[in-house]
C-alpha positions as CSV (number, residue, x, y, z in Angstrom):
1,G,52.6,411.8,104.5
2,G,51.4,415.1,104.2
3,S,48.8,417.1,106.4
4,I,44.9,416.5,105.9
5,S,42.4,419.2,106.6
6,D,38.7,419.3,106.1
7,G,37.5,422.7,105.0
8,G,34.2,422.5,106.7
9,G,35.1,424.8,110.0
10,R,34.5,428.1,111.2
11,P,37.5,430.2,112.4
12,S,39.0,432.9,110.2
13,V,42.5,432.6,108.7
14,N,44.2,435.5,106.6
15,V,46.5,433.9,103.8
16,D,48.2,436.5,101.2
17,G,45.0,438.7,101.5
18,I,42.6,435.8,101.2
19,V,40.2,435.2,104.4
20,L,39.9,431.6,104.8
21,S,36.7,431.7,107.2
22,S,35.8,428.2,106.7
23,W,38.9,426.8,107.2
24,P,39.7,425.3,110.6
25,G,43.3,425.6,112.3
26,N,42.9,422.8,114.2
27,A,41.7,420.3,111.8
28,S,44.8,419.2,110.3
29,L,46.0,415.6,110.8
30,P,48.7,413.3,109.7
31,G,47.6,411.3,106.7
32,F,47.0,410.4,103.3
33,C,43.7,410.8,101.3
34,G,44.8,409.3,97.9
35,V,47.1,409.2,94.9
36,T,47.5,412.1,92.7
37,N,49.4,412.5,89.5
38,D,52.2,415.1,89.8
39,G,51.2,418.6,88.4
40,V,47.7,417.4,87.3
41,E,45.8,420.0,88.7
42,G,42.4,418.5,88.0
43,S,38.9,420.3,87.6
44,C,37.8,422.6,90.3
45,T,34.4,422.6,88.9
46,R,33.8,418.9,88.0
47,G,36.8,417.0,89.6
48,V,37.5,415.0,92.4
49,Q,41.1,415.6,93.1
50,G,44.0,417.4,91.7
51,S,47.6,418.3,92.4
52,W,49.2,421.8,92.6
53,G,53.2,421.7,92.4
54,V,54.6,423.6,95.4
55,R,57.3,425.4,93.6
56,V,55.4,426.0,90.2
57,H,52.6,427.7,92.3
58,R,54.6,429.4,95.1
59,V,53.1,427.1,97.9
60,S,55.5,427.6,100.8
61,S,53.1,426.5,103.7
62,F,50.2,424.4,104.9
63,A,48.5,427.6,104.8
64,D,49.2,428.5,101.0
65,C,48.0,424.8,100.3
66,A,44.8,425.6,102.1
67,A,44.4,429.1,100.2
68,R,44.6,427.2,97.0
69,C,41.9,424.8,98.0
70,Y,39.7,427.6,99.3
71,L,39.8,429.2,95.6
72,C,38.9,425.5,94.3
73,Q,35.1,425.0,94.5
74,R,35.5,421.1,94.7
75,C,38.2,421.1,97.1
76,R,37.2,419.9,100.5
77,F,40.6,418.3,101.8
78,V,44.4,418.8,101.1
79,T,47.4,417.2,101.7
80,Y,50.4,419.1,101.9
81,A,54.0,417.4,101.4
82,P,56.7,420.0,100.5
83,S,59.4,417.5,100.5
84,E,57.2,415.8,97.7
85,D,56.6,419.0,95.7
86,D,53.1,418.5,96.5
87,C,49.9,420.3,97.7
88,S,47.0,417.9,96.5
89,W,43.3,418.5,96.6
90,Y,40.5,416.0,97.1
91,N,36.8,416.4,97.3
92,R,36.6,413.5,99.6
93,C,38.9,411.8,102.0
94,D,38.2,408.6,104.1
95,L,39.9,409.7,107.2
């Protein structure tokens, strides 16, 4: 499993120059949102989920994964599992 976070909070986090003003630092939970296909990024404008390979996209932390989500219009939740080379995003997640 990875970490799950809902992008609807308030505190500000700065990741590589991107200010994640709407990402709560305390909203991550262990868990699983769904199955994504490795490297299939999905559509940030119309999709419901996607996956960013952590090596390909230089994602080295949960904060990096959250930063990618912040830049993806439809992303509301992420799972980060470095051991699986995965940073996945979801529009919805049943927590």
